[in-house]
N, C-alpha and C positions, 0 to 999 in steps of 0.2 A: 186630783190635787184639791185641797181645800185651803184657802188663804184666809187666815184670821188675824185680826188686829187687836191691840190693846185698846183701851178706851181713848179714842182720838178727841182732842179738845179744841181744834181750830175749825175753820169754816169748811162748808161743803165744797164750794168752788175753789177756795184758796188752798185747801189741803187735800181733802179726800179724793176728789175727782182727778186732780193733777197727779197725785201720787199713783192712782190706779193706772192712768194713762202711761206713766213712765214704765210700767211693767208689761205693757202690751207687746212690744217687740220680743221680749224674752219669752213670754207665753206662746207667741206665734212660732218662735224658733223651736220650742219644745213640742208644739202641736197640742198644747194643753187647753182645756176648757174648764177652768176651775169653778168650784163653788166658792162664793165670797161670803165671809162673815166679817163685816167691818162695823165696829162699834163706834158710835159717835155720841159724845155727851150732849151736844147741842141739837142733834137731828134725830137720833134714834129714840125708840120708845122703850121704857122700862118693861121688863126687867133686863133684857139682854142688850138693848140699845143698838141692835143691828139695823143698818139702813137698807138691807136687802130683805125682802122685796118691797118694802113700804115706800121707799123713795126712788131707789135705783133697781133696775132689773138687768138681766143679761139677755142678749138677743139669741142665745143658744141654751140648750139643755146642758147642764154640767156633765162632764164625762163620767163614765162608770168608776173611775178612780177617785171621784170626789169624796167618797167615804173614807179615803186614806187619812193618815194622821195629818194634823194641821201643820201648815208652813206659816211662819211668822211674816206678816205683811211688812213690818218694820225691818226685819232682817233682810228680806228680799230687796227692799229699797236701798239698803246700805251696800248691797253687793252687786245687784244687776240692773239698777234703774237706767233707763235710756235718756240721754240728753238730746232733746229735739233741736237744740240750738236755734230757737226762734222759728222753726218750721211749723207754724201753728196749723197749717192746712193738713200736714201729716198727722198731727196730734188729733185734730178734729175728726179726720177720716177714721183713725183707729178707734176713737171713742164711739162714733156712730155705728161702727161695724160690730162692736162688742157690747156696749152698754146703752140702756134707754132709761130716760127719766119717766117715772110714772105719770100717767095722764092727770091724775088728781093733783100731783105736785105742780105740773106745768100749768094747769088751769088756774091754780091759786096764784102762781107767779104772774101769769098774764093778766088776770083780773086786777090784781093789786097794782101792777105796773101801769096799766091803762088808767086806773083811778088816780094814781099819783101824778101821771103826766097831765091829767086834766086840771090838777090843782097847781102844780109847780114843776119846773124842770127836774128830771130825775137823773142824778149822777150815778147812783148805785142803789141796790136794794139788798136787804139781808133777810134770809128766810129761816124761820124755825117752825117746825111742824106745830108746836104747841102755841106759838104766839103770832103766827102768820108773818107777813112781810112788813118790814118797816122802811119806808123810803127815807133816804138820807139826803 
């Protein structure tokens, strides 16, 4: 299975990762280990804007069926998304089991967050590969 998105326009943590996690129980039920091609206007790099594997990787090798025709990320979300109903531990466990953030991404986040905390309290941060983190 290969899951592909249109060009996503919202945040990495507020849109992309949450939507990915909503598909995990469905993929588990099917026993699928898909290839992911998720395009993000704010985080992907031109020309394809795919955030795999530059920002996010999978903890598995995609199954042999990954070369099959693409399944729409957005269509899957409309039909099979899982509502965790506030069970964030289950969501976190599912995410850690299947996805990993790249070390370069994490080190950028950590360094920027530490620097921001030394200057002023940090309520949130926003990451863009091209512009780095902006403390708010």
